[in-house]
C-alpha positions as CSV (number, residue, x, y, z in Angstrom):
1,M,-3.9,19.4,-0.7
2,S,-3.8,16.6,1.8
3,K,-0.9,14.2,2.2
4,K,-3.0,11.2,1.2
5,R,-4.2,13.0,-2.0
6,K,-0.6,13.8,-2.9
7,L,0.4,10.2,-2.4
8,L,-2.4,8.9,-4.6
9,E,-1.4,11.3,-7.3
10,K,2.2,10.2,-7.1
11,V,1.2,6.6,-7.4
12,L,-1.2,7.2,-10.2
13,S,1.4,9.1,-12.1
14,G,3.5,5.9,-12.3
15,S,6.1,6.7,-9.7
16,K,7.8,3.6,-8.5
17,N,9.8,5.5,-5.9
18,L,7.5,5.3,-2.9
19,Q,8.3,4.8,0.8
20,F,6.7,1.7,2.4
21,D,5.1,3.8,5.1
22,D,3.5,6.0,2.5
23,L,2.0,3.0,0.7
24,V,0.6,1.7,4.1
25,T,-0.9,5.1,4.7
26,L,-2.6,5.0,1.2
27,V,-3.8,1.4,1.7
28,E,-5.3,2.3,5.1
29,A,-7.0,5.4,3.6
30,F,-8.9,3.1,1.2
31,G,-10.4,1.2,4.2
32,F,-7.9,-1.6,4.5
33,S,-6.6,-2.6,8.0
34,L,-3.5,-4.5,9.0
35,S,-4.7,-8.0,9.7
36,R,-1.4,-9.7,10.6
37,I,2.3,-9.6,10.0
38,N,4.0,-12.9,9.0
39,G,7.7,-12.4,8.7
40,S,8.2,-9.5,6.3
41,H,4.7,-9.8,4.9
42,H,2.2,-7.2,6.1
43,I,-1.3,-8.6,5.3
44,F,-4.2,-6.1,4.9
45,T,-7.9,-6.9,4.7
46,H,-11.0,-4.9,3.8
47,P,-14.4,-5.7,5.2
48,T,-16.1,-5.7,1.7
49,I,-13.3,-6.9,-0.6
50,P,-12.4,-10.6,-0.4
51,E,-8.8,-10.2,-1.8
52,L,-5.9,-9.6,0.6
53,I,-3.2,-7.0,0.1
54,N,0.3,-8.3,0.8
55,L,3.0,-5.7,1.3
56,Q,6.7,-6.1,2.0
57,N,9.1,-3.5,3.2
58,R,12.3,-3.6,1.2
59,N,14.8,-1.2,2.8
60,G,12.1,1.3,3.5
61,K,10.7,1.3,0.0
62,A,7.5,-0.2,-1.4
63,I,8.0,-2.9,-4.0
64,P,6.8,-1.7,-7.4
65,Y,4.8,-4.8,-8.4
66,Q,2.9,-4.6,-5.1
67,I,2.0,-0.9,-5.8
68,R,0.6,-2.0,-9.1
69,Q,-1.3,-4.9,-7.5
70,F,-2.9,-2.4,-5.0
71,L,-4.1,-0.2,-7.9
72,I,-5.7,-3.0,-9.9
């Protein structure tokens, strides 16, 4: 099983313990690309989705509410 698939299964199972870099890997696997960094905010865009994905690195961990926002 690929790393990206394992990450997706971990997120879908409800795990809130996810490394920031792992969430970035997952976001990029879905076609988003890093548009800009403004302070601690990493802004991702997708060519066909108008909404932006805003992620912040909190001591190497992904913030749980931002994981949920990505899934919605």
